[in-house]
C-alpha positions in Angstrom: -3.9 -88.7 -19.4 -5.8 -90.0 -22.6 -9.1 -88.8 -21.2 -7.8 -85.0 -21.3 -5.7 -85.4 -24.2 -8.3 -87.4 -26.8 -11.5 -85.2 -26.9 -9.2 -81.7 -27.5 -7.8 -83.3 -30.7 -9.9 -85.8 -32.2 -11.7 -82.2 -34.0 -8.7 -82.5 -36.5 -8.9 -86.2 -37.0 -6.8 -87.8 -34.8 -7.9 -91.6 -33.1 -6.3 -93.5 -30.8 -4.3 -96.6 -32.0 -2.5 -98.0 -28.8 -2.4 -97.2 -25.4 -0.5 -98.5 -22.4 3.2 -97.9 -21.5 3.5 -96.3 -25.5 0.7 -94.6 -27.4 0.2 -93.9 -31.0 -3.3 -91.5 -32.1 -3.2 -90.9 -35.7 -5.2 -88.8 -38.5 -5.9 -90.2 -42.2 -4.5 -87.4 -44.7 -4.0 -87.3 -48.2 -0.7 -88.0 -48.6 -0.3 -91.1 -45.8 -0.6 -90.4 -41.9 -0.5 -87.9 -39.2 0.8 -89.7 -36.0 1.5 -88.7 -32.4 3.8 -90.6 -30.5 4.6 -91.1 -27.8 5.4 -92.9 -23.8 6.3 -92.5 -20.3 9.4 -92.1 -18.2 8.8 -93.5 -14.9 10.9 -91.7 -11.7 9.0 -93.3 -9.6 6.2 -91.7 -8.1 6.6 -89.2 -10.9 6.1 -89.7 -14.2 7.3 -87.7 -18.1 5.7 -87.5 -21.1 7.7 -88.4 -23.6 6.1 -87.4 -27.0 6.4 -86.4 -30.9 5.0 -85.9 -34.2 5.3 -87.2 -37.3 4.2 -87.1 -41.2 4.5 -90.6 -43.3 4.2 -89.8 -46.1 3.1 -92.5 -48.5 4.9 -90.6 -52.1 8.3 -91.0 -49.9 7.5 -94.3 -48.0 6.7 -96.1 -51.4 10.2 -95.1 -53.4 12.1 -96.1 -49.9 10.2 -99.4 -50.2 11.5 -100.4 -53.3 15.1 -99.3 -53.2 15.2 -101.3 -50.2 13.6 -104.2 -52.8 16.2 -103.6 -55.1 18.9 -105.3 -52.6 20.8 -101.9 -51.7 22.4 -102.1 -48.2 19.9 -99.9 -46.1 21.3 -98.6 -42.7 17.8 -99.1 -41.2 14.7 -101.0 -42.0 12.0 -99.6 -44.4 8.8 -99.9 -43.8 5.3 -98.0 -44.1 4.9 -96.6 -40.3 8.3 -95.3 -41.2 8.6 -91.4 -40.7 8.9 -89.1 -43.4 9.7 -85.7 -41.0 9.2 -85.0 -37.5 7.5 -82.1 -35.5 8.8 -81.3 -32.2 8.5 -79.2 -29.8 11.7 -79.8 -28.5 13.8 -79.5 -31.8 12.1 -76.4 -32.9 13.0 -74.9 -29.7 16.5 -75.9 -29.7 16.4 -78.4 -27.0 18.7 -80.9 -27.5 19.3 -82.5 -23.9 16.7 -83.0 -21.4 13.1 -82.6 -21.6 10.2 -79.4 -21.6 7.8 -81.5 -20.2 6.9 -81.7 -16.6 6.8 -84.3 -14.4 4.2 -85.6 -13.0 2.6 -86.8 -9.1 -0.7 -86.0 -9.3 -4.0 -86.1 -11.6 -3.9 -82.0 -11.4 -0.9 -82.5 -12.6 -1.4 -84.7 -15.4 -4.4 -82.7 -16.6 -1.6 -79.5 -16.6 0.8 -81.5 -18.8 -1.7 -82.4 -21.5 -2.7 -78.9 -21.6 1.1 -77.9 -22.1 0.8 -80.5 -25.1 -1.8 -79.4 -26.4 -0.5 -76.2 -27.2 2.0 -77.0 -29.2 -0.5 -79.2 -31.1 -3.0 -77.8 -32.0 -1.2 -74.3 -32.1 2.2 -75.3 -33.8 2.2 -78.8 -34.9 -0.7 -79.3 -36.7 -0.5 -76.1 -39.0 2.8 -77.6 -40.1 2.2 -81.2 -40.9 -0.2 -79.4 -43.2 2.1 -77.5 -44.8 3.9 -80.3 -45.3 1.3 -82.0 -47.1 3.1 -80.2 -50.0 6.3 -81.9 -50.7 7.5 -78.3 -51.8 7.3 -76.8 -48.6 9.8 -79.5 -47.6 11.8 -79.1 -50.3 12.7 -75.3 -49.9 13.4 -75.8 -46.6 15.9 -78.6 -47.3 16.4 -78.0 -50.4 16.4 -74.3 -50.7 18.9 -72.1 -51.6 21.1 -72.8 -48.3 20.7 -76.9 -48.6 21.1 -78.2 -45.0 24.0 -80.4 -45.2 22.6 -83.3 -42.3 19.3 -83.1 -40.1 20.9 -83.4 -37.3 20.2 -80.6 -34.6 18.0 -79.5 -37.5 14.1 -78.5 -37.3 13.1 -81.0 -38.5 14.7 -84.7 -38.7 13.6 -87.1 -41.9 13.2 -90.8 -40.6 16.6 -91.2 -40.8 17.0 -91.3 -44.3 18.0 -87.1 -44.7 20.2 -88.2 -48.3 17.5 -90.3 -49.4 14.8 -88.4 -48.5 15.9 -84.9 -49.9 17.0 -86.2 -53.3 13.3 -87.6 -53.0 11.5 -85.0 -52.7 13.3 -82.9 -55.1 12.5 -85.2 -57.6 9.0 -85.9 -56.8 8.9 -81.4 -56.8 10.4 -81.3 -60.1 13.1 -79.4 -58.5 15.2 -77.5 -61.1 18.5 -78.1 -59.0 18.1 -81.7 -58.6 21.4 -82.8 -60.5 23.5 -80.0 -58.3 21.5 -81.3 -55.5 22.7 -84.9 -56.4 26.4 -83.7 -56.5 26.0 -81.4 -53.0 25.0 -85.5 -51.0 28.0 -87.1 -52.1 30.8 -84.2 -51.4 28.7 -83.7 -48.5 28.8 -87.2 -47.5 32.7 -87.2 -48.2 33.2 -84.0 -46.3 31.3 -85.4 -43.6 33.3 -88.8 -43.3 36.7 -87.0 -43.9 36.3 -84.8 -40.8 35.3 -87.5 -38.4 38.6 -88.5 -39.4 37.1 -92.0 -41.8 37.8 -90.6 -45.3 36.4 -92.3 -48.4 35.4 -91.6 -51.9 31.8 -92.3 -52.5 31.1 -95.0 -55.7 28.8 -93.6 -57.1 28.2 -96.5 -59.8 28.0 -99.2 -56.8 24.7 -100.1 -56.7 24.4 -101.8 -53.8 24.9 -98.6 -51.8 21.6 -96.6 -51.3 22.0 -93.4 -53.2 23.3 -94.8 -56.4 20.7 -97.1 -56.0 18.0 -94.6 -54.8 19.0 -92.3 -58.8 19.1 -94.9 -60.8 15.5 -95.9 -59.8 14.2 -92.1 -60.1 14.8 -91.6 -63.4 12.0 -93.9 -63.9 9.8 -91.5 -61.1 7.8 -88.4 -62.5 6.9 -85.6 -60.9 4.2 -84.8 -58.9 4.3 -81.0 -59.7 
């Protein structure tokens, strides 16, 4: 697969980092890394490429790491390879089950699938990743006039830390509605929990919880714009 893929995307700055049943192709950007990651499902004798792209934005990750180091109880461990935002064909096209990629059995099948993949990468994913270098573009999308209540089944996911990342981004871009978004976050989480049969009131002073601890941490963070 790589012999068809790499020659078509290396001019965009991507370099192969790993190969095998899973692969990672990375380019360095000002904010951190843009990544193409994936692997293969084995339906012997057929195989299928499963892949996605995303951005590891160190401006966001560094704050999440400080939050983790503060002792806040995180739902998922954070490291330098934590995704900040995803860009996938399936979510952008509202495909929530199955895969859009054909299965492969012959060398011709592999080349055909790689060309499908490259078409999405060059014409859709790469321009979005470049646009998301400016955090204000992400902020407009998730924290705009109709702020997202979750990233589930939305065009992009925010690496498992939607509620934290949305506040980090709002703070970094100097969103004038930052304080409102804090309240919106809490009320959204309380409402969603009640709808799922587990009502609770978020203790906004409990610094062992990630949101109160993050809000405290962000008090000393200066906006980038």
